[in-house]
Backbone as JSON, one array per atom type, in Angstrom:
{
  "sequence": "MANFNLNKVILGGRMVADPELKQTTSGVPVVSFRIAVNRRFQSKSNDAQNQPQADFLDIVAWRQQAEFVSRYFRKGSSICVVGSIQTRSWTDQQGQKRFATEIVADEINFVDAKGEGGAGYGAAPSQYTPDSYSAPSYSSGAASTPKFEEISGDDDLPF",
  "N": [[111.1, 44.55, 82.78], [110.71, 47.63, 84.38], [112.24, 48.84, 87.39], [110.2, 49.9, 89.79], [109.59, 52.14, 92.33], [107.77, 53.72, 94.81], [107.08, 55.91, 97.35], [105.01, 57.73, 98.79], [102.92, 59.83, 100.65], [99.89, 61.45, 101.35], [98.28, 63.23, 103.73], [95.52, 64.43, 105.59], [94.41, 65.9, 108.5], [93.72, 66.3, 112.04], [95.66, 67.74, 114.63], [96.51, 65.94, 117.54], [97.7, 66.7, 119.86], [99.67, 69.36, 121.33], [102.56, 70.23, 119.46], [105.95, 69.4, 120.3], [108.97, 70.88, 120.24], [112.17, 69.57, 119.79], [115.74, 68.9, 120.05], [118.36, 67.2, 118.34], [121.34, 65.53, 119.53], [123.32, 66.73, 118.08], [122.25, 69.17, 117.57], [120.17, 69.49, 115.69], [116.95, 70.54, 114.85], [113.92, 68.83, 115.66], [110.63, 67.57, 115.44], [108.07, 65.58, 116.71], [104.83, 64.45, 116.17], [101.33, 63.65, 116.45], [98.6, 62.89, 114.33], [95.06, 62.81, 113.88], [93.17, 61.06, 111.62], [90.25, 60.8, 109.9], [88.35, 58.04, 108.7], [86.06, 56.27, 106.67], [83.9, 53.44, 106.82], [81.99, 50.67, 105.61], [79.34, 49.52, 107.49], [78.72, 46.24, 108.65], [76.29, 45.48, 109.64], [74.47, 47.37, 108.72], [74.36, 48.3, 105.6], [74.0, 50.79, 104.4], [74.83, 52.7, 106.14], [77.53, 54.72, 107.06], [80.23, 54.49, 109.19], [82.21, 56.66, 110.95], [85.66, 56.34, 111.61], [88.7, 56.81, 113.39], [92.1, 57.05, 112.5], [95.22, 57.13, 114.07], [98.11, 58.72, 113.45], [101.64, 58.8, 113.43], [103.87, 61.47, 112.98], [106.91, 62.86, 111.77], [108.94, 65.69, 111.69], [111.66, 67.57, 110.42], [114.36, 69.91, 110.97], [113.88, 73.11, 109.52], [111.18, 72.65, 108.99], [110.34, 71.44, 111.34], [110.57, 73.57, 113.15], [108.69, 75.28, 112.0], [106.25, 73.83, 112.31], [106.11, 73.68, 115.13], [105.83, 76.34, 115.76], [103.44, 77.3, 114.48], [101.29, 75.49, 114.73], [98.86, 73.86, 116.79], [97.26, 71.77, 119.28], [94.37, 70.34, 117.91], [94.52, 71.79, 115.57], [93.96, 71.88, 112.07], [95.74, 70.09, 109.63], [97.81, 69.45, 106.8], [99.81, 66.96, 105.56], [102.49, 66.01, 103.55], [104.47, 63.38, 102.67], [106.68, 60.61, 103.35], [106.47, 57.11, 104.13], [108.08, 55.59, 106.82], [109.83, 52.96, 108.36], [111.2, 51.74, 111.38], [113.41, 50.02, 113.64], [114.35, 48.85, 116.93], [116.06, 47.75, 119.89], [114.66, 47.42, 123.02], [115.09, 48.36, 126.54], [114.53, 46.04, 127.94], [115.35, 44.09, 126.26], [113.65, 43.45, 124.21], [112.59, 43.35, 120.83], [111.58, 46.19, 119.12], [109.29, 48.03, 117.03], [108.56, 50.76, 114.84], [106.36, 52.69, 112.88], [106.19, 55.48, 110.9], [105.42, 58.73, 109.49], [107.51, 60.64, 107.56], [107.77, 63.98, 107.18], [107.64, 65.82, 104.18], [106.43, 68.07, 103.16], [104.5, 70.59, 104.72], [101.27, 71.82, 105.27], [98.89, 74.43, 105.83], [95.45, 74.02, 106.65], [93.11, 75.11, 107.7], [91.35, 78.19, 107.28], [92.63, 81.53, 107.63], [92.58, 82.53, 110.96], [90.77, 80.57, 111.73], [90.22, 77.43, 113.41], [92.56, 75.83, 115.74], [95.08, 76.94, 115.52], [96.08, 79.63, 115.6], [97.79, 81.21, 114.03], [98.0, 83.61, 112.7], [99.17, 85.81, 110.16], [100.47, 83.83, 108.45], [102.59, 81.87, 106.2], [101.01, 79.85, 103.64], [101.94, 77.36, 102.96], [104.68, 75.17, 103.45], [107.72, 74.25, 102.15], [110.89, 72.62, 101.98], [112.64, 74.2, 100.35], [111.41, 76.64, 100.16], [111.01, 78.08, 102.48], [110.47, 80.94, 104.41], [110.54, 83.56, 106.79], [107.38, 84.58, 108.07], [105.77, 87.43, 106.67], [104.54, 90.5, 107.83], [102.27, 92.76, 106.85], [101.18, 96.13, 106.91], [99.65, 97.46, 105.13], [96.95, 97.46, 102.66], [96.06, 94.48, 100.89], [97.53, 93.92, 97.74], [96.11, 93.91, 94.47], [96.55, 91.58, 91.91], [97.88, 92.39, 88.68], [96.43, 91.97, 85.51], [96.83, 91.11, 82.1], [95.06, 92.02, 79.26], [93.97, 89.93, 76.64], [93.67, 90.3, 73.27], [92.71, 88.71, 71.12], [91.99, 85.32, 70.08], [93.74, 84.32, 68.23], [96.47, 84.38, 68.66], [97.07, 82.46, 70.51], [98.74, 79.44, 71.44], [97.4, 77.02, 71.23]],
  "CA": [[110.22, 45.43, 83.53], [111.46, 48.64, 85.13], [112.15, 48.8, 88.84], [109.36, 51.03, 90.18], [109.43, 52.32, 93.77], [107.12, 54.97, 95.14], [106.71, 56.0, 98.76], [104.48, 59.08, 98.96], [101.7, 59.84, 101.43], [99.25, 62.75, 101.56], [97.34, 63.07, 104.83], [94.88, 65.6, 106.16], [93.76, 65.54, 109.75], [93.86, 67.26, 113.13], [96.7, 67.4, 115.6], [95.9, 65.46, 118.78], [98.39, 67.33, 120.99], [100.61, 70.4, 120.93], [103.88, 69.7, 119.1], [107.04, 69.8, 121.18], [110.22, 70.97, 119.49], [113.37, 69.04, 120.46], [116.94, 68.95, 119.23], [119.23, 66.05, 118.45], [122.59, 65.86, 120.23], [124.1, 67.61, 117.21], [121.58, 70.46, 117.46], [119.2, 69.55, 114.6], [115.58, 70.57, 115.37], [113.02, 67.75, 115.26], [109.35, 67.53, 116.15], [107.22, 64.42, 116.47], [103.46, 64.72, 116.58], [100.35, 62.67, 115.99], [97.37, 63.47, 113.8], [93.91, 61.93, 113.74], [92.63, 61.1, 110.27], [89.01, 60.03, 109.84], [88.06, 57.21, 107.54], [84.72, 55.69, 106.75], [83.78, 52.07, 106.34], [80.61, 50.18, 105.56], [78.96, 48.67, 108.61], [78.17, 44.96, 108.19], [74.89, 45.37, 110.07], [73.64, 48.28, 107.93], [75.22, 48.67, 104.48], [73.81, 52.19, 104.0], [75.36, 53.61, 107.16], [78.97, 54.81, 107.18], [80.68, 54.77, 110.54], [83.55, 57.24, 110.93], [86.68, 55.81, 112.51], [89.91, 57.63, 113.31], [93.43, 56.47, 112.57], [96.16, 58.05, 114.7], [99.35, 58.51, 112.71], [102.8, 59.53, 113.93], [104.56, 62.27, 111.97], [108.19, 63.44, 112.18], [109.42, 66.78, 110.83], [113.04, 67.93, 110.75], [114.96, 71.21, 110.66], [112.96, 74.26, 109.45], [109.82, 72.15, 109.09], [110.07, 71.22, 112.77], [110.34, 74.89, 113.74], [107.44, 75.77, 111.42], [105.14, 73.14, 112.97], [106.03, 74.05, 116.55], [105.44, 77.75, 115.86], [102.14, 77.65, 113.93], [100.25, 74.48, 114.93], [98.53, 73.48, 118.15], [96.26, 70.71, 119.4], [93.13, 70.67, 117.23], [94.76, 72.45, 114.28], [93.91, 71.06, 110.86], [97.06, 70.08, 109.0], [98.01, 68.56, 105.67], [101.2, 66.5, 105.54], [102.93, 65.23, 102.41], [105.74, 62.79, 103.08], [106.91, 59.21, 103.03], [106.37, 56.18, 105.25], [109.38, 55.06, 107.25], [109.78, 52.03, 109.48], [112.49, 51.57, 112.06], [113.36, 49.05, 114.73], [115.37, 48.98, 117.95], [115.91, 46.83, 121.01], [114.4, 48.22, 124.22], [115.9, 48.05, 127.72], [114.25, 44.67, 128.36], [115.85, 43.2, 125.22], [112.59, 43.18, 123.24], [112.69, 44.04, 119.54], [110.46, 47.12, 118.96], [109.15, 48.58, 115.69], [107.74, 51.97, 114.71], [106.06, 53.15, 111.53], [105.86, 56.9, 110.98], [105.5, 59.49, 108.24], [108.51, 61.7, 107.58], [107.15, 65.06, 106.42], [108.36, 66.57, 103.15], [105.71, 69.34, 103.07], [103.47, 70.85, 105.74], [100.35, 72.83, 104.76], [97.74, 74.83, 106.61], [94.17, 73.64, 106.07], [92.15, 76.1, 108.17], [91.5, 79.56, 106.81], [93.21, 82.42, 108.62], [91.7, 82.83, 112.07], [89.97, 79.41, 112.1], [90.94, 76.32, 114.01], [93.3, 76.09, 116.95], [96.47, 77.26, 115.24], [96.46, 80.96, 116.03], [99.01, 81.47, 113.3], [98.06, 84.95, 112.15], [99.4, 85.96, 108.72], [101.59, 82.93, 108.16], [102.54, 81.3, 104.86], [100.05, 78.77, 103.54], [102.61, 76.1, 102.7], [106.11, 75.16, 103.67], [108.55, 73.2, 101.57], [112.25, 72.93, 102.41], [113.32, 75.22, 99.56], [110.67, 77.89, 100.06], [110.7, 78.64, 103.79], [110.94, 82.25, 104.82], [109.74, 84.03, 107.91], [106.17, 85.26, 107.61], [105.85, 88.89, 106.64], [103.33, 91.13, 108.3], [102.17, 94.05, 106.19], [100.13, 96.96, 107.47], [98.84, 98.0, 104.03], [95.96, 96.56, 102.07], [96.63, 93.53, 99.93], [97.48, 94.44, 96.38], [95.44, 93.06, 93.5], [97.46, 91.33, 90.79], [97.55, 93.02, 87.39], [96.29, 91.01, 84.44], [96.9, 91.71, 80.78], [93.97, 91.62, 78.37], [94.34, 89.3, 75.38], [92.7, 90.82, 72.33], [92.09, 87.69, 70.27], [92.44, 83.94, 70.29], [94.62, 83.92, 67.15], [97.86, 84.3, 69.11], [97.22, 81.38, 71.46], [99.44, 78.31, 70.81], [96.62, 75.78, 71.2]],
  "C": [[111.09, 46.37, 84.36], [111.25, 48.46, 86.63], [111.41, 50.06, 89.31], [109.18, 51.05, 91.68], [108.81, 53.68, 94.02], [106.67, 54.92, 96.59], [106.27, 57.43, 99.01], [103.12, 58.99, 99.63], [101.19, 61.27, 101.52], [98.16, 62.54, 102.6], [96.78, 64.41, 105.25], [94.15, 65.19, 107.41], [93.93, 66.65, 110.78], [94.92, 66.77, 114.1], [96.04, 67.02, 116.92], [96.56, 66.03, 120.02], [99.27, 68.45, 120.45], [101.94, 69.76, 120.55], [104.94, 70.21, 120.07], [108.35, 69.73, 120.41], [111.37, 70.46, 120.35], [114.55, 69.21, 119.53], [117.72, 67.66, 119.42], [120.49, 66.47, 119.2], [123.49, 66.76, 119.39], [123.4, 68.94, 116.93], [120.57, 70.6, 116.34], [117.78, 69.54, 115.19], [114.74, 69.42, 114.79], [111.74, 67.86, 116.08], [108.62, 66.27, 115.73], [105.83, 64.78, 116.96], [102.55, 63.68, 115.98], [99.14, 63.41, 115.45], [96.3, 62.37, 113.75], [93.33, 62.14, 112.35], [91.4, 60.21, 110.24], [88.95, 59.2, 108.58], [86.69, 56.61, 107.75], [84.77, 54.25, 106.26], [82.32, 51.67, 106.37], [80.38, 49.24, 106.74], [78.37, 47.38, 108.07], [76.69, 44.84, 108.56], [73.96, 46.25, 109.23], [74.51, 48.84, 106.81], [75.11, 50.14, 104.09], [74.46, 53.17, 104.97], [76.89, 53.55, 107.2], [79.33, 55.21, 108.6], [82.06, 55.41, 110.48], [84.45, 56.6, 111.98], [87.92, 56.69, 112.34], [91.15, 56.74, 113.36], [94.33, 57.52, 113.16], [97.54, 57.74, 114.15], [100.46, 59.39, 113.26], [103.54, 60.19, 112.78], [105.85, 62.79, 112.57], [108.57, 64.51, 111.18], [110.78, 67.23, 111.34], [113.34, 69.37, 110.36], [113.92, 72.34, 110.61], [111.5, 73.82, 109.52], [109.43, 71.95, 110.55], [109.78, 72.55, 113.46], [109.02, 75.47, 113.27], [106.23, 75.14, 112.14], [105.01, 73.59, 114.42], [105.58, 75.5, 116.73], [103.97, 77.98, 115.51], [101.02, 76.65, 114.19], [100.11, 74.13, 116.4], [97.53, 72.33, 118.12], [94.96, 71.18, 118.76], [93.3, 71.34, 115.89], [94.61, 71.44, 113.14], [95.26, 71.19, 110.16], [97.05, 69.11, 107.83], [99.5, 68.23, 105.6], [101.43, 65.68, 104.28], [104.3, 64.68, 102.8], [105.87, 61.36, 102.62], [106.84, 58.37, 104.29], [107.76, 55.63, 105.54], [109.14, 54.08, 108.39], [111.17, 51.94, 110.09], [112.32, 50.58, 113.19], [114.52, 49.29, 115.69], [115.11, 47.93, 119.02], [115.75, 47.67, 122.27], [115.26, 47.74, 125.39], [115.68, 46.64, 128.24], [114.71, 43.64, 127.32], [114.81, 42.83, 124.17], [112.82, 43.99, 121.96], [111.42, 44.88, 119.37], [110.48, 47.68, 117.54], [108.29, 49.83, 115.75], [107.56, 52.27, 113.23], [105.59, 54.58, 111.66], [105.97, 57.53, 109.6], [106.53, 60.58, 108.44], [108.01, 62.79, 106.63], [108.12, 65.67, 105.42], [107.77, 67.96, 103.0], [104.69, 69.4, 104.19], [102.61, 71.99, 105.21], [99.29, 73.16, 105.79], [96.49, 74.35, 105.89], [93.11, 74.67, 106.45], [92.41, 77.44, 107.51], [92.05, 80.4, 107.96], [92.18, 82.74, 109.7], [90.81, 81.67, 112.49], [90.84, 78.38, 112.78], [91.73, 76.74, 115.22], [94.7, 76.59, 116.73], [96.89, 78.61, 115.78], [97.7, 81.45, 115.32], [99.07, 82.84, 112.66], [98.28, 84.95, 110.65], [100.59, 85.13, 108.29], [101.49, 82.42, 106.74], [101.6, 80.12, 104.82], [100.69, 77.42, 103.3], [104.09, 76.24, 103.0], [106.71, 73.99, 102.92], [109.98, 73.58, 101.9], [112.93, 74.06, 101.65], [112.62, 76.57, 99.58], [110.42, 78.56, 101.4], [111.3, 80.04, 103.95], [110.04, 82.7, 105.95], [108.51, 84.74, 107.39], [106.34, 86.76, 107.65], [104.5, 89.45, 107.04], [103.27, 92.52, 107.68], [101.01, 94.82, 106.78], [99.21, 97.51, 106.38], [97.84, 96.99, 103.53], [96.63, 95.64, 101.06], [96.49, 94.09, 98.52], [96.83, 93.42, 95.45], [96.39, 92.84, 92.33], [96.96, 91.99, 89.51], [97.5, 91.94, 86.32], [96.28, 91.75, 83.11], [95.77, 91.16, 79.93], [94.56, 91.01, 77.1], [93.26, 89.66, 74.37], [91.99, 89.74, 71.5], [92.65, 86.32, 70.56], [93.46, 83.49, 69.25], [96.07, 83.72, 67.61], [98.11, 83.14, 70.08], [97.82, 80.15, 70.79], [98.62, 77.03, 70.75], [95.26, 75.97, 70.59]]
}
């Protein structure tokens, strides 16, 4: 049997506080924030009624992602995070062993349409991945419509 390992999480929720950008001692930007994600469950007293409950999940974003989150997201902003679950442990000042479980973001996506929600992000990119980040461009002209080529017949299609 093959060794199969998969650690991938996709979450959509709302930010519960404004993100605060920090830097490590070596100058690497990092932001930690928490999102509320609703889930439904069946009530034992009434099987037909779904009761929404919120889970509060800690997210960590590094480098350009950290700058992206701190620039474009605020408390109440809808956000989609794709990442992986990470656990870590340490010993606190009282000698107690402490544990934390958090999601390390690989991708950050806007969920609200432009002008909605609490983000106030203007004409920002709709998705950020580490290899595709570029500063948002603001154009004064009208958006251009893509050009499509007409296909005359189905005979040339490979399927």
